[in-house]
N, C-alpha and C positions, 0 to 999 in steps of 0.2 A: 374411870374410863366409861365412855358411852358405848354400849354394846347392843346391837341388834341380832337377834337370833331368829332364824326362819324354819319352821317346821312344815314339811309337806302333807302331813297326815292330820286328820281332824282330831282336835282335842276333845270332841264329843265322846269318842270311844277310845278307851286307853289301850296303849300299845308300848312296845319297847322304845321306839324313837320318840314317842310323845313323852314317856317317863324320863327319858335321857333329857331332853330339852327342858321339861319342867324342873327337874332336880338341879341341873346345871345352872339355870336361871336363879333358882332360889338361894343356891350357895354363893353365887357371884353377888346377888343383892346383899346377902348377909355380910359379905366382905366390904360392902360399901360402893359398889359399882352400880352405875345406872343401866338397867337392863330392860329392854322391851322385847317380847315374842311376838311374831305373826304366824298364826296358823289358821287353817280352814276351820269352820265351825257352822253347824246349822242352829245350834242353840247357844247364842252368845252369853247366856247367862251362866253357862258351865265353865267359862274361861277364868282363870285366876286373874287377880287384880293387875298383874304385870304383863298380860297378853292381850293382843288386838286381834279381831276377827279378820281373816284373809279372804273370806268368801264362802258361798254355799258349797255344799258338799256333793260329789258324785262318786258312788261305789264303783270300783273297777278291780276285777279279779287280777291278782299279782302274786307270784312266788308262793303259790299254794294258799294264799290268804285272799282278803279283799281290802284293798287299799282305799281309803276314803279321802278323795283329792278335791282340788279346787282349781279350775282353770278357765280361761276365757277372757274377753276384753274387759269386763267388769273387775274381775280379780286383778287382771294386770295393771289396771289403772290404779286400784287400791294398793298394790304392791309399790308401784312407782311413787305414789304420794307418801306411803308409810316411810319409805327410804329417804325421801327428800326432807320430810318433817323431822325425822329422827336424827339427822345430822350425827351419825354414828362414827366413833373412832374405828370400830371394827365391825364388819357385817359377817356373821357366821351362819352359813347356809348348810342345813343337813339334807342328806341325799340329794345332791344338786341336779341329778339327772331325772329325778321324778317329775312327771309332767303335772306339776301342781305349783303352789306358791314358791317352793325352792327354785325351780327352774326359771320361773318369772324373775325371782329376785337375782339370779345369776345373770340374766339378760340385762336387767335394770341397773344393778349395782355398779359402784365405781369405788376406787380406793382400796384400802386394805381389805381383802375378802378371803376368808377362811371357809373350807368346805370340809365337812365330815361325811365320810362314807361308812354305812352301817351293813350294807347288803353284801353277802358273798354268793355271787352268781357266776361262776367261772365259764358257763357256756351260754351267755346271754346273746342270742343272735340280734335281738332287738337294739342292745347296747352297741353291738358291733355295727350295725347298719346305721344307727343314728349318729355314730362318732363324727363323721365327716361334717355333718351339719352343725354339730355342737362344738367342734374344736375352737372357733373364735371365742366362744363364750368360756370355754374351759381354760383358755390361755388367761383369762382375767383373774383366775384364782391365785392368790399369793401364797397359800400354804394348804396342803392336803393333810387331813387326819383320817385314819382308819380305826375302827374300833377293836379290830382284831387282826391277826396275821392273815386270815382267810379274806377279810374285806380288803387289806392292803394288796394281796395277790389279785383281786378283782381289778383294783385300780390300775396296778402295773400292766395287767395283760389286756384290759379293754379300754382303759382311759388314757393311759400313757403317764409318764413321769413316776414319782413314788409318793408314798405317804408315810407320816410318822405314825406309829400305832400308840394310841391312847385309848385305854379301854373304857367301857361303860362304867359308871360310878354307882355306888350304893352307900346310903346312910347306914353304915354298919352298925352304929351304936343302937339305932331303932330296933334292929333285929336282935342284938346281943342282950338287950335289956327288956325285950317284950315279955309280958307276963304270960304264963301258961294258962290255958283256960280248961277247966276241969273236965268239960264235956268232950274236949279233944285231946285229952291226955290218956295215953294207953297204960295198960298193965302187963304183967308177964303173960297173963292168959288171953288179954284182949289188946295186943300192940296195935299201934296206929301208923299207917303208911299214908304219906301226904303226896298230893299232886296238884299242881297249879298250871292251868293252861286252857286255851279256848277249846271248847268242846267240839266245835264245827270245823276244826282244821285237822284233818288226820295226821298230818306231819307232826303235830305236837304229841301224838302217840296214844290217845285214848283208846282207840281199838286194840292196841297192844296191851294197854293196862287192863282192858277187859278179859284178854286171854290169860293175863298173869294172876288175876284174882283167884280163880279156882285152884291153880297150881299152889300158891301159898296157902290157901285155906285147907288144902289136903293135908298139909302138915301142921298147920296152926289154924284150927277151925274157928277160933274167936278173933282172928285178925280182922281189922277194921281199915277201910280205905276212905280218906276223906278227899274229895274232889272239888277244886275251886276254880271257877272260870265262867265266862260267859258262853251261852249257846243253848240249844235245844236239849233240856234235861230228859224229856221223854224219849227222844231219839237216842240219847246216850244211854239211858237206862235199858233200852231194847237190845243193846249189845250184849247184855249180861244175861245168863240164863235165869229163868224164873225161879224164885225160892231163895235159898241161902245166899247165893252170890250177889243178887240184887239187895238183899237185906244187909249185907256186908258193906256196901258201898253207899255212902252219903254224899249226895251232890249239894254243894253249899252255895252255888250260883256265883255271881260276881261278888267279890268282897273287897272292902276299902282297905288301905294300907295297914291300919292298926290291926284289922282282923287277920290279914295275910302274915303280918309279923308274928302274931300269936299262934296262928296255925303252924307255922314252921318251928317255932320255939317249943310247941307241944309235941310234935310228931316223934316217933321213934326212928323212922327212916324217911327220907325224901326220895321219891322215885321220879325220874326224868326218862321216860321211854320213847323220846322223840325219834323220828325216823330220817329227818333231812331238813335242809333249808335254813339251818342255824349258822350264824356268823360269829355268835359269842356265847350266850348262855347267862343272862343276867340272873335268872331264877335260880341257877345253881350258886352264884355268889351269894344271893340272898339267904338261901339255905344254909350255906357255910357260915355266913355271918351269925346266923341263929344257932349254930352249934349242932345242927342235926346231921347225922351222917347221910351221904348222898350216894345214890346208886343211879347211874346214867349210862345211856347209850353211848357206844363208842365212836361218836362223831368227832371230827378233827377239832372243831371249836370247843366241844366239851372236854376232849382230852387235855387241851391246853389249859383250860381253866382249872382242871383237876390234877394238873401237874403229872400227867401219865399215869394216873391212879394213886398217887401220893396223898391227895387231899379227898379222894373219893373213889368209889368202886365203879368199874366200867364193865359193860357187858357187850356182846356183839349186837350190832344194830338189828332190830327186828326179832331177836331170839327170846321168846317168852319163857322158855324153860331155864335159860342161863339167867335172866333177870330174876325169876322167882327164886332160884338157887341162891343168888347173891344176897336178895333181901332175907331169906331164911337164915342164911349164915350170919348176918349181922344180928338179927333177932335172937338167935340161939347163943350168941356170944355178945352180951350187951357191953362188956369191958372193952371189947374191939371197937364197938360202935361208939362209945364215949370217946376213945382215943382218936378215932377218925374224925369225929365231929369236933374235938379240939384242934386237930391238925388243919381242918377246914376253916375254922374261925380264925386262926393264926394267918393263913394264906389269904383270907378275904380282906385283911387290912390293907393290902396293896391296892384294892379297888375302892376304898373309902373316898368320898368326895373331896376330903382335904387333900388328898394326893392326887386325884385325877384332875381336879380343877386347877391345881397349881401347874400341872403340865399343859393344860389348855391355855392358861394365862401367859405361860412363857411363850406359846406360839403366837398370841395376840401381840405380845411385846415385840417380837421378832418381825412380824409383818409391819407394825407401826414404824419401827425403826428403819426398815427398808423403804417405806413409803416417804 
């Protein structure tokens, strides 16, 4: 099958949608399909072999983050040409309402067209205001996919119609087989708590993590916190009290996939102190696949991934004391932590790309049959 996949966000800077598009493309190529990806990029040398540049990038604040998009007549012409030359059996557009390559592809595309919605933003005034203008283009969509129930609800309430829920995928074997790194492996006296997330997005929870650190260290003085993610390390470090707390937190910066896999496999607990704006929780699935017990804020998306607490522990959003107590409980009872990690690893299997891509391919086949 000839498949064209459009990503609205720049491949120069990693993010959840970009990882989803990249991994889906790699898995489909591995199955023998012809796949091309179109995405914005300032540095074309960073694109994988199967990706084509969609245009230069403009940074736009969006959903508590900064979206790196591409729009304008030059990008529009490039999108039209890419679609025409690709002669795709299916065009798969991610975040079709994003004012970037995805929306331009929605306007220019014809034939079987699949749209995946990643965002859960139930009170989006901008989406409501733009809907009448976008209705003719949205009617071109042959099938809608949402990565979570929260994202599906956004489609139903703001876009119209319904969507089949197909979650984000993870190469679970890579996390399950990742080697532990000695410098990241904890001991009874110096256990390791890991966190992965952008430092400059408060909704990812770093400010809350910095409040949790002294509460954990009050009971376990040797506890270490390993923080991986892009952002201003000095500004992040300033959130911690000088002295022991700062010494207990090691900022690793942005890490590549093998390092992230080893970090999660090495940690004693994975902590997700996010405060909102999450539609799924891919990092939770990655931690579960690595077998590390997960402690996460009780966001709706996280609760669903963790099976209402069956596959990970939940604490009230924003409650540093409850988060610290939950972490300490797992550190004090390692047998319970191992059992929780094993349950999480079994649950993560449903998100493996072998399962998720099969569901996506079923949608492709359905829209092709209709066409």
